[in-house]
N, CA, C and O atoms as a printed pandas DataFrame, in Angstrom:
     atom_number atom_name residue_name chain_id  residue_number  x_coord  y_coord  z_coord
0              1         N          MET        A               1    2.818   -5.264   12.118
1              2        CA          MET        A               1    2.926   -3.852   12.420
2              3         C          MET        A               1    1.998   -3.073   11.504
3              4         O          MET        A               1    1.763   -3.464   10.360
4              5         N          LEU        A               2    1.484   -1.989   12.007
5              6        CA          LEU        A               2    0.612   -1.133   11.208
6              7         C          LEU        A               2    1.347    0.140   10.827
7              8         O          LEU        A               2    1.932    0.805   11.682
8              9         N          TYR        A               3    1.319    0.479    9.550
9             10        CA          TYR        A               3    1.916    1.703    9.038
10            11         C          TYR        A               3    0.864    2.496    8.289
11            12         O          TYR        A               3   -0.085    1.931    7.746
12            13         N          ARG        A               4    1.037    3.801    8.262
13            14        CA          ARG        A               4    0.177    4.646    7.428
14            15         C          ARG        A               4    0.826    4.748    6.064
15            16         O          ARG        A               4    1.899    5.335    5.920
16            17         N          VAL        A               5    0.182    4.182    5.074
17            18        CA          VAL        A               5    0.736    4.155    3.727
18            19         C          VAL        A               5   -0.285    4.736    2.756
19            20         O          VAL        A               5   -1.337    4.135    2.537
20            21         N          PRO        A               6    0.010    5.900    2.170
21            22        CA          PRO        A               6   -0.911    6.421    1.155
22            23         C          PRO        A               6   -0.824    5.551   -0.099
23            24         O          PRO        A               6    0.269    5.209   -0.552
24            25         N          LEU        A               7   -1.963    5.202   -0.646
25            26        CA          LEU        A               7   -2.014    4.342   -1.826
26            27         C          LEU        A               7   -2.801    5.014   -2.941
27            28         O          LEU        A               7   -3.775    5.727   -2.696
28            29         N          ILE        A               8   -2.361    4.773   -4.166
29            30        CA          ILE        A               8   -3.068    5.273   -5.346
30            31         C          ILE        A               8   -3.473    4.069   -6.188
31            32         O          ILE        A               8   -2.622    3.286   -6.613
32            33         N          PHE        A               9   -4.780    3.923   -6.427
33            34        CA          PHE        A               9   -5.326    2.845   -7.244
34            35         C          PHE        A               9   -5.641    3.415   -8.624
35            36         O          PHE        A               9   -6.549    4.233   -8.773
36            37         N          THR        A              10   -4.895    2.984   -9.619
37            38        CA          THR        A              10   -5.057    3.503  -10.976
38            39         C          THR        A              10   -5.723    2.448  -11.850
39            40         O          THR        A              10   -5.171    1.365  -12.044
40            41         N          PRO        A              11   -6.921    2.758  -12.384
41            42        CA          PRO        A              11   -7.574    1.788  -13.278
42            43         C          PRO        A              11   -6.757    1.639  -14.568
43            44         O          PRO        A              11   -6.222    2.615  -15.094
44            45         N          GLN        A              12   -6.674    0.413  -15.061
45            46        CA          GLN        A              12   -5.931    0.128  -16.285
46            47         C          GLN        A              12   -6.890   -0.061  -17.459
47            48         O          GLN        A              12   -7.979   -0.609  -17.291
48            49         N          PRO        A              13   -6.486    0.394  -18.650
49            50        CA          PRO        A              13   -7.377    0.297  -19.822
50            51         C          PRO        A              13   -7.822   -1.139  -20.114
51            52         O          PRO        A              13   -8.945   -1.360  -20.570
52            53         N          GLU        A              14   -6.946   -2.115  -19.854
53            54        CA          GLU        A              14   -7.288   -3.514  -20.130
54            55         C          GLU        A              14   -8.083   -4.151  -18.995
55            56         O          GLU        A              14   -8.471   -5.317  -19.072
56            57         N          GLY        A              15   -8.318   -3.371  -17.941
57            58        CA          GLY        A              15   -9.047   -3.860  -16.775
58            59         C          GLY        A              15   -8.107   -4.030  -15.590
59            60         O          GLY        A              15   -6.896   -4.169  -15.758
60            61         N          GLY        A              16   -8.661   -4.017  -14.429
61            62        CA          GLY        A              16   -7.869   -4.161  -13.220
62            63         C          GLY        A              16   -7.306   -2.834  -12.753
63            64         O          GLY        A              16   -7.593   -1.783  -13.326
64            65         N          TYR        A              17   -6.495   -2.896  -11.698
65            66        CA          TYR        A              17   -5.951   -1.704  -11.058
66            67         C          TYR        A              17   -4.481   -1.912  -10.720
67            68         O          TYR        A              17   -4.069   -3.006  -10.334
68            69         N          THR        A              18   -3.704   -0.862  -10.869
69            70        CA          THR        A              18   -2.327   -0.833  -10.405
70            71         C          THR        A              18   -2.298    0.009   -9.147
71            72         O          THR        A              18   -2.930    1.063   -9.083
72            73         N          VAL        A              19   -1.552   -0.461   -8.129
73            74        CA          VAL        A              19   -1.461    0.247   -6.859
74            75         C          VAL        A              19   -0.026    0.711   -6.660
75            76         O          VAL        A              19    0.914   -0.076   -6.770
76            77         N          THR        A              20    0.134    2.010   -6.363
77            78        CA          THR        A              20    1.434    2.595   -6.057
78            79         C          THR        A              20    1.299    3.453   -4.811
79            80         O          THR        A              20    0.195    3.701   -4.325
80            81         N          SER        A              21    2.441    3.904   -4.299
81            82        CA          SER        A              21    2.442    4.783   -3.141
82            83         C          SER        A              21    3.411    5.930   -3.377
83            84         O          SER        A              21    4.560    5.700   -3.755
84            85         N          PRO        A              22    2.957    7.184   -3.156
85            86        CA          PRO        A              22    3.867    8.319   -3.338
86            87         C          PRO        A              22    5.011    8.325   -2.311
87            88         O          PRO        A              22    6.063    8.908   -2.575
88            89         N          LEU        A              23    4.826    7.692   -1.159
89            90        CA          LEU        A              23    5.885    7.652   -0.145
90            91         C          LEU        A              23    6.852    6.494   -0.346
91            92         O          LEU        A              23    7.999    6.555    0.095
92            93         N          LEU        A              24    6.395    5.449   -1.005
93            94        CA          LEU        A              24    7.226    4.266   -1.235
94            95         C          LEU        A              24    7.234    3.943   -2.726
95            96         O          LEU        A              24    6.450    3.111   -3.185
96            97         N          PRO        A              25    8.117    4.597   -3.485
97            98        CA          PRO        A              25    8.108    4.382   -4.939
98            99         C          PRO        A              25    8.386    2.932   -5.341
99           100         O          PRO        A              25    8.064    2.528   -6.458
100          101         N          GLU        A              26    8.976    2.157   -4.446
101          102        CA          GLU        A              26    9.239    0.745   -4.744
102          103         C          GLU        A              26    7.993   -0.118   -4.622
103          104         O          GLU        A              26    7.977   -1.246   -5.114
104          105         N          LEU        A              27    6.960    0.384   -3.983
105          106        CA          LEU        A              27    5.730   -0.385   -3.794
106          107         C          LEU        A              27    4.883   -0.284   -5.057
107          108         O          LEU        A              27    4.426    0.793   -5.440
108          109         N          ILE        A              28    4.691   -1.416   -5.681
109          110        CA          ILE        A              28    3.800   -1.485   -6.846
110          111         C          ILE        A              28    3.194   -2.880   -6.881
111          112         O          ILE        A              28    3.894   -3.884   -6.755
112          113         N          THR        A              29    1.886   -2.920   -7.052
113          114        CA          THR        A              29    1.181   -4.194   -7.156
114          115         C          THR        A              29   -0.052   -3.963   -8.014
115          116         O          THR        A              29   -0.292   -2.846   -8.472
116          117         N          GLU        A              30   -0.821   -4.996   -8.231
117          118        CA          GLU        A              30   -2.007   -4.868   -9.068
118          119         C          GLU        A              30   -3.011   -5.933   -8.698
119          120         O          GLU        A              30   -2.730   -6.831   -7.903
120          121         N          GLY        A              31   -4.182   -5.819   -9.285
121          122        CA          GLY        A              31   -5.225   -6.813   -9.101
122          123         C          GLY        A              31   -6.303   -6.626  -10.146
123          124         O          GLY        A              31   -6.458   -5.545  -10.715
124          125         N          ASP        A              32   -7.043   -7.685  -10.391
125          126        CA          ASP        A              32   -8.130   -7.618  -11.371
126          127         C          ASP        A              32   -9.315   -6.815  -10.860
127          128         O          ASP        A              32  -10.090   -6.278  -11.651
128          129         N          THR        A              33   -9.461   -6.728   -9.537
129          130        CA          THR        A              33  -10.538   -5.960   -8.914
130          131         C          THR        A              33   -9.921   -5.065   -7.845
131          132         O          THR        A              33   -8.762   -5.243   -7.469
132          133         N          LEU        A              34  -10.698   -4.107   -7.359
133          134        CA          LEU        A              34  -10.224   -3.252   -6.272
134          135         C          LEU        A              34   -9.888   -4.088   -5.038
135          136         O          LEU        A              34   -8.884   -3.850   -4.367
136          137         N          GLU        A              35  -10.738   -5.066   -4.752
137          138        CA          GLU        A              35  -10.532   -5.911   -3.578
138          139         C          GLU        A              35   -9.232   -6.703   -3.697
139          140         O          GLU        A              35   -8.462   -6.790   -2.740
140          141         N          GLU        A              36   -8.993   -7.275   -4.867
141          142        CA          GLU        A              36   -7.782   -8.058   -5.093
142          143         C          GLU        A              36   -6.543   -7.164   -5.035
143          144         O          GLU        A              36   -5.534   -7.531   -4.433
144          145         N          ALA        A              37   -6.623   -6.004   -5.657
145          146        CA          ALA        A              37   -5.493   -5.068   -5.632
146          147         C          ALA        A              37   -5.171   -4.650   -4.205
147          148         O          ALA        A              37   -4.003   -4.615   -3.816
148          149         N          ASN        A              38   -6.193   -4.336   -3.425
149          150        CA          ASN        A              38   -5.994   -3.939   -2.035
150          151         C          ASN        A              38   -5.402   -5.086   -1.211
151          152         O          ASN        A              38   -4.543   -4.859   -0.359
152          153         N          ALA        A              39   -5.852   -6.299   -1.461
153          154        CA          ALA        A              39   -5.340   -7.462   -0.735
154          155         C          ALA        A              39   -3.863   -7.703   -1.053
155          156         O          ALA        A              39   -3.126   -8.209   -0.206
156          157         N          ASN        A              40   -3.430   -7.353   -2.247
157          158        CA          ASN        A              40   -2.042   -7.572   -2.659
158          159         C          ASN        A              40   -1.071   -6.556   -2.055
159          160         O          ASN        A              40    0.144   -6.744   -2.121
160          161         N          VAL        A              41   -1.592   -5.496   -1.475
161          162        CA          VAL        A              41   -0.741   -4.447   -0.901
162          163         C          VAL        A              41    0.118   -4.989    0.241
163          164         O          VAL        A              41    1.286   -4.615    0.349
164          165         N          ALA        A              42   -0.417   -5.847    1.081
165          166        CA          ALA        A              42    0.353   -6.380    2.214
166          167         C          ALA        A              42    1.598   -7.117    1.728
167          168         O          ALA        A              42    2.674   -6.945    2.301
168          169         N          ASP        A              43    1.471   -7.932    0.685
169          170        CA          ASP        A              43    2.625   -8.646    0.135
170          171         C          ASP        A              43    3.633   -7.671   -0.470
171          172         O          ASP        A              43    4.841   -7.834   -0.305
172          173         N          ALA        A              44    3.127   -6.658   -1.170
173          174        CA          ALA        A              44    4.015   -5.668   -1.773
174          175         C          ALA        A              44    4.771   -4.890   -0.700
175          176         O          ALA        A              44    5.960   -4.612   -0.852
176          177         N          LEU        A              45    4.079   -4.540    0.385
177          178        CA          LEU        A              45    4.723   -3.810    1.476
178          179         C          LEU        A              45    5.780   -4.686    2.153
179          180         O          LEU        A              45    6.844   -4.191    2.524
180          181         N          ALA        A              46    5.503   -5.961    2.314
181          182        CA          ALA        A              46    6.483   -6.880    2.898
182          183         C          ALA        A              46    7.729   -6.965    2.016
183          184         O          ALA        A              46    8.847   -7.016    2.529
184          185         N          ALA        A              47    7.545   -6.981    0.696
185          186        CA          ALA        A              47    8.685   -7.018   -0.223
186          187         C          ALA        A              47    9.511   -5.733   -0.124
187          188         O          ALA        A              47   10.740   -5.781   -0.165
188          189         N          VAL        A              48    8.848   -4.600    0.004
189          190        CA          VAL        A              48    9.550   -3.326    0.158
190          191         C          VAL        A              48   10.317   -3.313    1.475
191          192         O          VAL        A              48   11.459   -2.855    1.518
192          193         N          ALA        A              49    9.707   -3.809    2.547
193          194        CA          ALA        A              49   10.378   -3.861    3.846
194          195         C          ALA        A              49   11.640   -4.712    3.760
195          196         O          ALA        A              49   12.678   -4.347    4.311
196          197         N          GLU        A              50   11.552   -5.836    3.074
197          198        CA          GLU        A              50   12.712   -6.711    2.897
198          199         C          GLU        A              50   13.810   -5.994    2.109
199          200         O          GLU        A              50   14.988   -6.083    2.455
200          201         N          LEU        A              51   13.420   -5.292    1.060
201          202        CA          LEU        A              51   14.364   -4.539    0.241
202          203         C          LEU        A              51   15.060   -3.448    1.057
203          204         O          LEU        A              51   16.278   -3.288    0.979
204          205         N          TYR        A              52   14.279   -2.700    1.840
205          206        CA          TYR        A              52   14.850   -1.639    2.678
206          207         C          TYR        A              52   15.820   -2.225    3.703
207          208         O          TYR        A              52   16.890   -1.661    3.933
208          209         N          ALA        A              53   15.458   -3.342    4.317
209          210        CA          ALA        A              53   16.324   -3.975    5.306
210          211         C          ALA        A              53   17.624   -4.454    4.657
211          212         O          ALA        A              53   18.707   -4.286    5.218
212          213         N          GLU        A              54   17.507   -5.045    3.484
213          214        CA          GLU        A              54   18.681   -5.571    2.775
214          215         C          GLU        A              54   19.683   -4.468    2.452
215          216         O          GLU        A              54   20.893   -4.685    2.529
216          217         N          PHE        A              55   19.189   -3.295    2.092
217          218        CA          PHE        A              55   20.066   -2.195    1.711
218          219         C          PHE        A              55   20.274   -1.170    2.828
219          220         O          PHE        A              55   20.912   -0.139    2.611
220          221         N          GLY        A              56   19.741   -1.446    4.015
221          222        CA          GLY        A              56   19.911   -0.536    5.148
222          223         C          GLY        A              56   19.256    0.810    4.942
223          224         O          GLY        A              56   19.712    1.820    5.479
224          225         N          LYS        A              57   18.198    0.826    4.173
225          226        CA          LYS        A              57   17.484    2.067    3.862
226          227         C          LYS        A              57   16.435    2.349    4.940
227          228         O          LYS        A              57   15.701    1.451    5.353
228          229         N          ALA        A              58   16.374    3.603    5.390
229          230        CA          ALA        A              58   15.390    3.987    6.413
230          231         C          ALA        A              58   14.017    4.199    5.772
231          232         O          ALA        A              58   13.909    4.592    4.610
232          233         N          TRP        A              59   12.968    3.927    6.562
233          234        CA          TRP        A              59   11.611    4.203    6.109
234          235         C          TRP        A              59   11.430    5.706    5.923
235          236         O          TRP        A              59   12.030    6.481    6.667
236          237         N          PRO        A              60   10.627    6.143    4.959
237          238        CA          PRO        A              60   10.365    7.574    4.787
238          239         C          PRO        A              60    9.753    8.185    6.042
239          240         O          PRO        A              60    9.010    7.524    6.767
240          241         N          ALA        A              61   10.071    9.449    6.291
241          242        CA          ALA        A              61    9.602   10.136    7.500
242          243         C          ALA        A              61    8.078   10.181    7.580
243          244         O          ALA        A              61    7.529   10.114    8.680
244          245         N          GLY        A              62    7.386   10.293    6.465
245          246        CA          GLY        A              62    5.931   10.393    6.471
246          247         C          GLY        A              62    5.213    9.091    6.740
247          248         O          GLY        A              62    3.991    9.068    6.887
248          249         N          LEU        A              63    5.964    8.010    6.806
249          250        CA          LEU        A              63    5.391    6.690    7.028
250          251         C          LEU        A              63    5.696    6.324    8.468
251          252         O          LEU        A              63    6.853    6.098    8.822
252          253         N          ARG        A              64    4.678    6.266    9.293
253          254        CA          ARG        A              64    4.974    6.004   10.702
254          255         C          ARG        A              64    4.133    4.873   11.240
255          256         O          ARG        A              64    3.013    4.624   10.793
256          257         N          LEU        A              65    4.703    4.200   12.208
257          258        CA          LEU        A              65    4.013    3.110   12.877
258          259         C          LEU        A              65    2.896    3.689   13.727
259          260         O          LEU        A              65    3.096    4.679   14.430
260          261         N          LEU        A              66    1.736    3.083   13.666
261          262        CA          LEU        A              66    0.617    3.536   14.482
262          263         C          LEU        A              66    0.770    3.008   15.905
263          264         O          LEU        A              66    0.930    1.804   16.106
264          265         N          PRO        A              67    0.721    3.897   16.890
265          266        CA          PRO        A              67    0.786    3.423   18.272
266          267         C          PRO        A              67   -0.470    2.620   18.631
267          268         O          PRO        A              67   -1.551    2.852   18.089
268          269         N          THR        A              68   -0.303    1.692   19.536
269          270        CA          THR        A              68   -1.425    0.876   19.995
270          271         C          THR        A              68   -2.495    1.776   20.600
271          272         O          THR        A              68   -2.182    2.671   21.385
272          273         N          GLY        A              69   -3.726    1.551   20.247
273          274        CA          GLY        A              69   -4.832    2.320   20.803
274          275         C          GLY        A              69   -5.165    3.580   20.039
275          276         O          GLY        A              69   -6.151    4.244   20.360
276          277         N          GLU        A              70   -4.368    3.938   19.026
277          278        CA          GLU        A              70   -4.657    5.143   18.258
278          279         C          GLU        A              70   -5.865    4.903   17.356
279          280         O          GLU        A              70   -6.017    3.827   16.777
280          281         N          VAL        A              71   -6.702    5.896   17.248
281          282        CA          VAL        A              71   -7.851    5.809   16.353
282          283         C          VAL        A              71   -7.341    5.835   14.919
283          284         O          VAL        A              71   -6.490    6.650   14.564
284          285         N          ILE        A              72   -7.865    4.943   14.111
285          286        CA          ILE        A              72   -7.441    4.857   12.722
286          287         C          ILE        A              72   -8.551    5.395   11.832
287          288         O          ILE        A              72   -9.696    4.947   11.903
288          289         N          CYS        A              73   -8.203    6.345   11.008
289          290        CA          CYS        A              73   -9.126    6.901   10.026
290          291         C          CYS        A              73   -8.692    6.383    8.667
291          292         O          CYS        A              73   -7.512    6.459    8.325
292          293         N          SER        A              74   -9.608    5.868    7.903
293          294        CA          SER        A              74   -9.259    5.280    6.615
294          295         C          SER        A              74  -10.321    5.593    5.580
295          296         O          SER        A              74  -11.516    5.630    5.875
296          297         N          GLU        A              75   -9.859    5.816    4.367
297          298        CA          GLU        A              75  -10.775    5.867    3.231
298          299         C          GLU        A              75  -10.783    4.478    2.633
299          300         O          GLU        A              75   -9.736    3.834    2.557
300          301         N          SER        A              76  -11.926    4.008    2.211
301          302        CA          SER        A              76  -12.020    2.670    1.627
302          303         C          SER        A              76  -12.595    2.741    0.235
303          304         O          SER        A              76  -13.361    3.644   -0.103
304          305         N          LEU        A              77  -12.211    1.773   -0.559
305          306        CA          LEU        A              77  -12.758    1.638   -1.890
306          307         C          LEU        A              77  -13.866    0.590   -1.817
307          308         O          LEU        A              77  -13.617   -0.567   -1.478
308          309         N          VAL        A              78  -15.061    0.997   -2.131
309          310        CA          VAL        A              78  -16.218    0.112   -2.018
310          311         C          VAL        A              78  -16.977    0.131   -3.333
311          312         O          VAL        A              78  -17.390    1.190   -3.804
312          313         N          GLY        A              79  -17.159   -1.036   -3.920
313          314        CA          GLY        A              79  -17.947   -1.122   -5.144
314          315         C          GLY        A              79  -19.415   -1.274   -4.819
315          316         O          GLY        A              79  -19.781   -1.951   -3.858
316          317         N          CYS        A              80  -20.247   -0.648   -5.613
317          318        CA          CYS        A              80  -21.678   -0.727   -5.382
318          319         C          CYS        A              80  -22.365   -0.859   -6.743
319          320         O          CYS        A              80  -22.067   -0.096   -7.663
320          321         N          PRO        A              81  -23.275   -1.814   -6.875
321          322        CA          PRO        A              81  -23.933   -1.995   -8.181
322          323         C          PRO        A              81  -24.836   -0.837   -8.528
323          324         O          PRO        A              81  -25.460   -0.837   -9.589
């Protein structure tokens, strides 16, 4: 399933990035690079979904499933030398 999830990538002083979401405070992951941190988001979101299901918690109103065929607009993090 596709959801719209706002993500914040915070650089860490020791290197790497921590990823959080203002809509899903339980979502937190990290990675040594932007690419790795972004790749870890799917696992973190799956863990949050499991947690919400276990406790019968509803998804936040601002987080919605994208209908099939909807145009997706995304900002991407791209490293460039």
